[in-house]
C-alpha positions as CSV (number, residue, x, y, z in Angstrom):
1,M,6.4,-4.8,-5.8
2,Q,9.2,-3.6,-8.0
3,A,8.2,-6.3,-10.6
4,K,4.7,-4.8,-10.8
5,I,6.1,-1.3,-11.4
6,Y,8.4,-2.7,-14.1
7,Q,5.4,-4.4,-15.7
8,M,3.5,-1.1,-15.7
9,V,6.4,0.7,-17.3
10,I,6.6,-2.0,-20.0
11,L,2.9,-1.7,-20.6
12,L,3.2,2.1,-21.0
13,L,6.0,1.7,-23.5
14,T,3.9,-1.0,-25.3
15,I,1.0,1.4,-25.5
16,K,3.2,4.1,-27.0
17,R,4.5,1.7,-29.7
18,M,1.4,0.0,-30.7
19,D,-0.8,1.1,-33.6
20,K,-3.9,2.9,-32.4
21,N,-6.0,-0.2,-32.0
22,L,-8.5,1.2,-29.5
23,N,-9.6,-2.1,-28.0
24,E,-6.0,-3.1,-27.3
25,V,-5.3,0.2,-25.7
26,I,-8.4,0.0,-23.5
27,H,-7.4,-3.5,-22.5
28,Q,-3.8,-2.4,-21.6
29,I,-5.1,0.6,-19.6
30,R,-7.5,-1.7,-17.7
31,M,-4.6,-4.0,-16.9
32,M,-2.5,-1.1,-15.6
33,V,-5.4,0.2,-13.4
34,K,-5.8,-3.3,-12.0
35,M,-2.1,-3.6,-11.2
36,L,-2.1,-0.1,-9.6
37,W,-5.0,-1.0,-7.5
38,Q,-3.2,-4.2,-6.3
39,L,-0.2,-2.0,-5.4
40,V,-2.4,0.4,-3.5
41,L,-3.9,-2.4,-1.5
42,R,-0.6,-4.0,-0.7
43,V,0.9,-0.7,0.4
44,T,-2.1,-0.1,2.6
45,V,-1.8,-3.5,4.2
46,I,2.0,-2.9,4.7
47,Q,1.3,0.5,6.3
48,K,-1.4,-1.0,8.6
49,K,1.1,-3.7,9.7
50,H,3.7,-1.0,10.3
51,V,1.3,1.1,12.4
52,I,0.3,-1.9,14.5
53,S,3.9,-3.0,15.1
54,S,4.7,0.7,16.0
55,L,1.9,0.7,18.5
56,H,3.1,-2.6,20.0
57,H,6.6,-1.0,20.3
58,L,5.1,2.1,22.0
59,D,3.2,-0.2,24.4
60,N,6.5,-1.5,25.5
61,T,7.9,1.9,26.3
62,T,7.6,3.1,29.9
63,V,5.9,6.4,29.3
64,F,3.2,5.0,27.1
65,S,2.8,2.0,29.4
66,K,2.3,4.3,32.4
67,L,-0.2,6.4,30.5
68,L,-2.2,3.3,29.5
69,K,-2.2,2.0,33.1
70,E,-3.4,5.3,34.5
71,T,-6.1,5.5,31.8
72,A,-7.2,1.9,32.7
73,R,-7.4,2.8,36.4
74,G,-9.5,5.8,35.6
75,G,-6.8,8.5,35.8
76,E,-5.9,8.1,39.4
């Protein structure tokens, strides 16, 4: 993920240095947006995996396990 961030920084610096060729600027911006979107998707997947593993961890704790069992029995 850090490599993608470095690539975006390099692209930003490239855009600042290049002459104002509009098509090239638009292309570079599109590339940056595409990379940003990929980062967002990766972070979202990582967060979902973290939440799921946290829920599995909670399932193994006694309080949460008792609560789940009571809920499954209909709150006896």
